[in-house]
TORBA-688536 format. One line per field, with one value per residue (C-alpha): residue number from 1; x, y, z; chain. Coordinates in steps of 0.02 Angstrom, whole numbers. Layout:
k = NUM, ...
c1 = X, ...
c2 = Y, ...
c3 = Z, ...
c = A, ...
END
This chain:
k = 1, 2, 3, 4, 5, 6, 7, 8, 9, 10, 11, 12, 13, 14, 15, 16, 17, 18, 19, 20, 21, 22, 23, 24, 25, 26, 27, 28, 29, 30, 31, 32, 33, 34, 35, 36, 37, 38, 39, 40, 41, 42, 43, 44, 45, 46, 47, 48, 49, 50, 51, 52, 53, 54, 55, 56, 57, 58, 59, 60, 61, 62, 63, 64, 65, 66, 67, 68, 69, 70, 71, 72, 73, 74, 75, 76, 77, 78, 79, 80, 81, 82, 83, 84, 85, 86, 87, 88, 89, 90, 91, 92, 93, 94, 95, 96, 97, 98, 99, 100, 101, 102, 103, 104, 105, 106, 107, 108, 109, 110, 111, 112, 113, 114, 115, 116, 117, 118, 119, 120
c1 = 1308, 1245, 1171, 1349, 1420, 1302, 1308, 1375, 1547, 1646, 1782, 1925, 1993, 1961, 1817, 1742, 1775, 1680, 1525, 1576, 1594, 1430, 1332, 1424, 1376, 1177, 1191, 1075, 1161, 1165, 1050, 899, 942, 934, 759, 688, 755, 638, 503, 514, 506, 358, 280, 352, 209, 54, -60, -9, -20, -205, -244, -159, -252, -443, -379, -349, -515, -613, -569, -610, -628, -538, -683, -733, -560, -547, -724, -670, -509, -571, -446, -451, -468, -300, -207, -255, -225, -57, -24, -123, 15, 166, 83, 56, 233, 304, 190, 86, -87, -151, -320, -461, -580, -764, -838, -774, -738, -559, -564, -408, -361, -187, -76, -61, -63, 130, 69, -74, 61, 181, 36, -22, 155, 204, 37, 52, 243, 171, 25, 167
c2 = 1313, 1325, 1146, 1064, 1157, 1075, 915, 759, 729, 563, 575, 456, 475, 299, 175, 72, -108, -196, -88, -99, -289, -323, -215, -276, -477, -414, -324, -403, -437, -292, -375, -380, -200, -155, -238, -147, 9, -43, -80, 100, 181, 108, 190, 346, 390, 463, 383, 218, 272, 327, 176, 73, 167, 132, -44, -33, 3, -118, -240, -166, -186, -67, 49, 73, 143, 228, 311, 348, 431, 522, 446, 331, 145, 134, 231, 130, -34, 38, 66, -103, -185, -94, -146, -328, -337, -276, -392, -270, -320, -464, -522, -618, -658, -664, -676, -547, -437, -435, -370, -321, -297, -269, -426, -463, -373, -314, -194, -132, -114, -14, 103, 130, 137, 271, 375, 355, 422, 573, 608, 618
c3 = 59, 241, 233, 174, 349, 444, 363, 459, 423, 415, 562, 440, 272, 263, 227, 366, 300, 423, 364, 198, 188, 295, 177, 8, 67, 69, -81, -218, -382, -512, -623, -480, -454, -630, -630, -486, -562, -722, -614, -528, -697, -741, -596, -666, -784, -714, -821, -780, -604, -630, -711, -570, -449, -545, -517, -338, -310, -437, -598, -744, -944, -1051, -1095, -924, -907, -1043, -983, -810, -868, -1017, -1127, -1286, -1272, -1371, -1258, -1102, -1202, -1222, -1040, -977, -1098, -1006, -845, -886, -973, -799, -686, -611, -680, -744, -840, -871, -1006, -980, -1165, -1270, -1139, -1043, -856, -781, -610, -493, -501, -301, -148, -182, -311, -189, -40, -159, -195, -40, 44, -89, -49, 150, 113, 18, 163, 293
c = A, A, A, A, A, A, A, A, A, A, A, A, A, A, A, A, A, A, A, A, A, A, A, A, A, A, A, A, A, A, A, A, A, A, A, A, A, A, A, A, A, A, A, A, A, A, A, A, A, A, A, A, A, A, A, A, A, A, A, A, A, A, A, A, A, A, A, A, A, A, A, A, A, A, A, A, A, A, A, A, A, A, A, A, A, A, A, A, A, A, A, A, A, A, A, A, A, A, A, A, A, A, A, A, A, A, A, A, A, A, A, A, A, A, A, A, A, A, A, A
END
């Protein structure tokens, strides 16, 4: 309760229309905000985060990721499918082997900034 007593209070009972209108004009569409929320849900699974961090270090095949994380290839494949659907990883085929890597620098940035935030 003490925190609430020290919290800043608005001096007005009414909204500040200039601020509200200014922010409202810059708000993304509802659908885009929904998609952003869905993207962040993908980061809510520690297995997927581990896979992303592995791929941050090196391009790898499912077998290598499974061995590194001590998981089954099936479990890794399932998570990679989710990561691909959400455009976080890409793949390339070399013979019969498929190698996975992060889609682009945006994914690297999201991971790096998240870790930097936690380490502050």
